[in-house]
C-alpha positions in Angstrom: -39.3 -149.9 74.2 -42.6 -150.7 72.5 -42.6 -152.4 69.1 -44.4 -150.7 66.3 -47.7 -152.3 65.5 -47.8 -153.9 62.0 -51.0 -154.4 60.2 -51.3 -157.9 59.0 -52.6 -158.6 55.5 -55.8 -160.0 56.9 -56.6 -156.7 58.6 -56.0 -154.7 55.4 -58.3 -157.0 53.3 -61.1 -156.8 55.8 -60.8 -153.1 56.6 -64.0 -151.0 56.0 -62.5 -149.0 53.1 -61.2 -152.1 51.2 -64.6 -153.8 51.6 -66.3 -150.7 50.3 -64.2 -150.6 47.2 -65.0 -154.2 46.5 -68.7 -153.6 47.0 -68.6 -150.6 44.7 -66.9 -152.5 41.9 -69.4 -155.4 42.3 -72.4 -153.0 42.3 -71.4 -151.6 38.9 -71.8 -155.0 37.2 -75.5 -155.0 36.6 -76.8 -158.1 34.8 -78.5 -158.0 31.5 -82.1 -159.4 31.3 -82.5 -162.4 29.1 -85.5 -162.3 26.8 -86.5 -165.1 24.5 -88.3 -164.7 21.2 -91.5 -166.7 20.9 -90.0 -168.9 18.2 -87.2 -170.2 20.6 -89.6 -172.7 22.2 -90.1 -174.3 18.8 -86.3 -174.3 18.2 -85.7 -176.1 21.6 -88.3 -178.8 20.7 -86.2 -179.8 17.8 -83.2 -180.4 20.1 -82.9 -183.5 22.2 -84.2 -182.7 25.8 -81.1 -184.0 27.4 -79.2 -180.9 26.1 -81.7 -178.3 27.4 -80.0 -178.0 30.8 -76.7 -177.3 29.2 -78.2 -174.8 26.8 -79.9 -172.9 29.7 -76.7 -173.0 31.8 -74.5 -171.6 28.9 -76.9 -168.9 27.9 -77.1 -167.6 31.5 -73.3 -167.9 32.1 -72.2 -166.3 28.8 -74.8 -163.6 28.2 -76.0 -162.4 31.6 -73.0 -160.1 32.4 -70.8 -159.7 29.3 -72.8 -160.3 26.1 -70.7 -157.8 24.1 -67.2 -159.2 24.9 -65.9 -161.1 21.9 -64.3 -164.4 22.8 -63.3 -167.5 20.9 -66.9 -168.8 21.0 -68.8 -165.5 21.2 -68.7 -163.3 18.1 -70.5 -160.5 16.4 -72.0 -161.6 13.1 -70.7 -159.8 10.1 -74.1 -158.8 8.9 -77.4 -159.2 10.7 -78.3 -162.8 10.3 -81.5 -164.6 10.3 -84.0 -163.6 12.9 -82.3 -160.2 13.2 -79.5 -161.5 15.4 -76.2 -159.5 15.5 -74.2 -161.9 17.8 -73.6 -165.6 18.1 -72.3 -168.0 20.8 -71.2 -171.5 20.3 -70.9 -174.2 22.9 -71.3 -177.9 23.6 -69.1 -180.8 22.3 -67.5 -179.7 19.1 -69.3 -176.3 19.4 -72.5 -178.2 18.4 -75.0 -175.6 19.6 -75.5 -172.0 18.4 -77.4 -169.2 20.0 -78.2 -166.2 17.9 -79.0 -163.0 19.8 -79.3 -159.2 19.7 -78.4 -156.7 22.4 -80.4 -153.7 23.5 -77.8 -151.7 25.5 -80.1 -148.9 26.7 -82.4 -151.4 28.5 -79.7 -153.9 29.2 -81.6 -156.7 27.5 -80.2 -159.6 25.6 -82.8 -160.9 23.1 -82.3 -164.6 22.3 -83.5 -164.8 18.7 -82.8 -168.5 17.8 -81.2 -171.6 19.1 -79.8 -174.2 16.7 -77.8 -177.3 16.4 -74.8 -177.8 14.0 -74.6 -181.2 12.4 -71.4 -181.5 10.4 -71.4 -178.5 8.1 -75.2 -177.8 8.4 -77.0 -175.7 10.9 -80.6 -176.7 11.9 -82.9 -174.3 13.7 -86.3 -175.6 14.7 -85.6 -178.8 12.7 -85.0 -176.8 9.5 -81.7 -176.3 7.8 -80.7 -172.6 7.6 -77.8 -170.7 5.9 -75.9 -168.1 7.9 
């Protein structure tokens, strides 16, 4: 008597229909375009160059796909802040760095408005102290 053929887990995961479902889910996750305000260059000059790679990495990782998801270090601002920003992310040792940004949902653009550095209880953007 012939034994029934069992599909192993590997065959199921690599079947055409399962792969199609994964591809469809991945295709829906379109990245946002990151746009930087002209003042951001001046803001970065005020921050030690050794931190620029970390800043670029975190901006891309946190804002490219889910800029509107609130997390511990990504929050909407209670009122539009300086530079017209509506959101803020914090990162670095002791959440030292701040990126203020706005989101244009219809065009899928994240506009980086300002990059600053927190020193104790004071926030400096472009070398100048600002109040949020």
